[in-house]
C-alpha positions in Angstrom: -11.7 -13.0 -2.7 -11.3 -9.8 -4.5 -8.0 -8.1 -5.2 -6.2 -5.2 -6.9 -2.6 -4.9 -8.0 -0.8 -1.7 -6.9 2.6 -0.4 -8.2 4.0 1.8 -5.4 7.0 4.1 -5.5 7.1 6.2 -2.3 10.4 7.8 -1.3 11.9 7.4 2.1 11.2 11.1 2.9 7.6 10.7 1.8 7.1 7.5 3.8 8.5 9.2 6.9 5.2 11.2 7.1 3.4 7.9 7.5 6.0 6.5 9.9 5.8 9.6 12.1 2.1 9.6 12.2 1.6 12.8 10.2 -0.2 10.8 7.5 -2.4 7.8 8.2 -3.4 6.3 4.9 -1.8 5.6 1.6 -3.9 6.3 -1.5 -2.9 4.8 -4.8 -4.5 3.9 -8.2 -4.6 0.2 -8.9 -3.6 -1.1 -12.3 -7.3 -1.5 -13.2 -7.9 2.2 -12.5 -9.6 1.9 -9.1 -8.5 4.1 -6.2 -7.4 2.2 -3.1 -6.8 3.6 0.4 -4.8 1.5 2.8 -3.7 2.1 6.4 0.0 3.1 6.1 0.9 0.7 9.0 0.1 -2.4 6.9 2.9 -1.5 4.5 5.7 -1.0 7.1 7.1 -4.5 6.6 7.8 -3.6 3.0 9.7 -0.4 3.6 13.4 -0.3 2.9 16.0 2.4 3.4 15.1 3.8 0.0 11.3 3.9 0.7 8.4 1.8 -0.4 8.8 0.5 -3.9 7.3 -2.5 -5.7 4.2 -4.2 -6.9 1.7 -5.6 -4.5 -1.5 -7.7 -4.6 -4.0 -6.5 -2.1 -6.8 -8.9 -1.2 -10.1 -7.7 0.4 -13.5 -9.2 1.2 -16.9 -8.3 -0.3 -17.3 -5.5 2.2 -13.9 -3.9 1.1 -12.1 -4.9 4.3 -8.4 -5.7 3.9 -7.5 -9.4 4.1 -3.9 -9.8 2.9 -1.1 -8.1 1.0 1.5 -10.0 -1.0 4.6 -8.5 -2.6 4.9 -9.3 -6.3 8.3 -7.6 -6.9 
């Protein structure tokens, strides 16, 4: 299983674009320099009143399909 680690800091106001459907994907640079694009809906469980903040391990298969996301901090 392949993975990347993402450090995200998205304000509440910015994440509202995803929540309201005005934006569909989150793009972020992983710690190893790769660009990752995820459906915003898969991160909803991690959103707090202050937004989406923390480090996450994102696992994907050999075809690049998302398998699992774990919060590190």
